[in-house]
N, C-alpha and C positions, 0 to 999 in steps of 0.2 A: 475276565473275572466273572461276568454275569453268566456266561455259558456254564462254568463249573458250578455255580450256585444252582442253576437250573437242574443239573444232573443230580446234585446231592439233596436239595430241598426245594421241591416245586412250590411250596408254600410261600417262599420269599418272592419268587418270580410272579406268582399269582397275585400276591399282595401289591407288588410294584405295579402290575398291570391295572389292578383295581384303582390305585391312587392316580396313575397317569390318566386313566379314563375319566376319573372324577374331576381332575384338575386341568385337563386338556393342555393348553399351551403354557400353563404356569409351572415352569421348571425350577425347582429348588436347587440351589448351589451349595448351601450350608445347612448343617443340622446341629441342634443343641440337645444334649441329654441332660435333664435337670436332676440335680441331687437334692438332698434334704434342704428345704427352705428356699429353693430356687424357682419353684413353679410360678410364683407371683411375678416374676420378671415379665411375664406375658402381658400383664395389664399395662396399657399404654401403647402396645404395639398394634399394628394394623392387621387384625386377624381376618383372613380370607375364608378359612374353613376350619372346622373342628371335627375330628373323627375319633370316636371311642375306640380303644384298643380292641374291644371284642368284635368290631367290624373289620379288623385287619387280621387276616388269617394267620400270619406268622407271629403276631404279638400275643402276649398273655397279660392278665390282670396284675397290677401291682398289689402288694400286701402290706406295705408299711405306711403308717400315718404320714401325711404330707406328700406322698407320691400319688399323683393323679393319673388314672389310666386313660389319657387322651393325647392325641397327636394333633398339633396345630400346624396349619400352613399360614405363614405371615408374609406380608409384603414389605420388602426393604426398599431403599432408595433406588437400587439398580437391579434387583432380582427378587427371589423368593427364598424363604428359609423354612425348615421344619423345626418344631420344638416338641420334644418328647417330655411331657409334664411329669413323668415318673420313670423310674428304672427298677429292674430286678437286681437282686443281690445273691452272691454265692451262698451266704449263710441261710438263705431260705430253703436250701436243700433240694433244689430242682435241677442242679447241674449248670452247665455253661450255656446251653441253648437259649434260654430266655434272655440271657445277658448279651449273647452274640447277635441275636436276630435284629435288634434295632440298627446295629452298625452295618450288618450285611444288607439290610433294607435301604439304608441311606446310600450305600454304594450302588445298589440295583436301580434306584430311581434317578441316579445321576449326580448326587452330591459329591463335591470335591473336598469340602472342608467339614471338620467335626469339632465342636466345642463341647468339652466334657466338664461338668461342674459338680462340686460336692461340698459338703460341710465336713470340716476336719478338726481334729484336736491339735492345738499348737504345742510344739515341742521346743522350738527355738526360743531362746530368752529375749529375742528381739521382737517377738510377736505379742500382740494384744488381742483380746477377744473382739471380733468385728473386723479384723484385718482381712484384706483380700490378697491371696498369694497366687502368683503365676507359677505353674508347675514347670520347673526346668528339666526335671528328670524324676524317675521313681525307683523305688525298691520294692520288689514283689516278695512279700512274706506271707502270701495267702496259702502257702503249702501246696499249691497246684498251679497249673499253667493252662490257659484256655486254648492253646495251640496244640496240646497233646492229642494224639489220635490221628485219624485219617485227615489228610490235608484237604479241606473242603473246597479250596479254591486252587485248582490245578495250575493256574497262571501265577499264583503267589508263590514265593520261595518256600521251600520246606524248612529252611533255616534262615528266617528273616533277620537282617541286620537291625540292631536297636540303638545305634549310635545317636540318632536324632528322632526319637519317638515324638517329641513335642516340637512342632515346627518353629524354627528360630524366627522366621519372618512374621508369623502370627504373634509370637511373643513380643516382638519389637512393635508391632502395630498396637497391641494392647497397652504397652507401656507408653506409647506416644499419645493414645487417647487418654490414659490416666493423667499424663502431664497437662494436656490441653484442658481437661475437665477437673483438674485439681483433685483427682482420686488417687490416694496413696496406694500403690501396689507393691507388695513385697514379692520376693522371689524365693524359691526353695525346692527342696526334695520331698516328694510325697511318698510315704511308706504305707503300703496296703496290707491289711490283715484280713483273715476270713470273717472275723466276728462270730456271733453277734455280741459276745461279752466285750466290754471295754477293757483296755489294757491295764496291767498292774503297774504300780510305780517302778518296780524293778525292771519290767520290760521297757518302760519309757526311758529309763536311764541307759539301758543297753542300746536302744535305738538312737539315742543322742550320740553315743560314741561311734555309731555307724554312719552318721552324717544326715539323719532324717531331720527335716524341719517341721513336718506335720504328719499326722497319722489318720487313717480312715479305713473304710471297708468297701471301697468301690473304685471306679475310674480306671485302675490299672488294667483289668482284663479288656475293657473296651478299647483302651489306648493300644494295647498289644495287637488286638485284632485289626484295628484301623490302620496301624503301621504296616501290618503284613499285607493288607490289600491296597495300600497306597493313598489313603486319605490323609490330608494335611490336618494335624490335630493340635488343638490348644486346650490346656487344662487349667482350670481356675478353682481354687479352694477358698471358701469362706471359713475363717478360723472362728468356729462357733463356740469353742470352749478351750481352755487349757487342759492338757493331758493329765492323766492320773499322776499324783505326786507333785505336780506343778500347780494344779487347781487346788484351791483351799476347801472345796466342797465336793461331795459325791457327784459323779457324772450321771446324766440322764438324757434320754432322747428329747424330752420336753425342753430341757435347757438348750439343746442344739437348735430346736425350732424357734425358741424365743430370741436367741441371740442373733440368728441370721436375719430375723425381721428388722432388727436395728440397722443392719447394713443394706437393707433392700433398696433404698434410694440410689446408692452408689452402684449396686449390682445392676439395676435397671438401666442406668445411664451407660454403663460400660457395655452391656450386652447390646443395647440399641445402637450405639455408635459402632460397635464391632460389625454388626449385621449390615449396617449401611456402608461400611468401609471395605469389607472383604470382597475381593473380586475373584 
């Protein structure tokens, strides 16, 4: 995998070499990409190093409030982990590269597991604002596919199977931690749209009939890329608002940030225990 990345984008290999030289024998095995409201999970973790994105050649600055352009190396009970405190989005109009690069960098530095987080609008009538949802599967309604074009990883399949994008073992581990720590975890299907406008009530009614449990503007492209290159992936949504037509008030990014803050204690416990348990 890494050889093909080297041929296509030397910036990824150069960035991985920079981080390995900086961290020496501290080898991360798991990475987290933080969605809206998730960056504060890092407080309470054992932070070994903090690297601004602008110092990592293959990464680019985030542009959305609540997304911080920093990469953390944290110590877990049995290893190390990376935490990307912010992500890029397709609606920013810069293409797939800034979205793909963190995933490819994780692979290049030797991570085997990837945790993708987001804030999502609840569609299922069994959800409440503040719920955490383990993503069982997704629906890609972004209008595009991050795997279109030249196959950057020659050792990855041209036509990757997507039967199990989200690792069943990691889902079971998260549910076990939830039971042990009395954290209620819902499960469901995440539907991704390009954004940046929130959905209309009519669209939400259509998505309900198609089996979507929650809706958002991220996660799916990273998951598709991670699946194609063999990373074991876990997806977690914080239901930060109920979707249009279900919610009694207009939707806003400020509401998303405010509501994820209320669930932060549970998010922190879940992520901390996941990082200590994943092997």
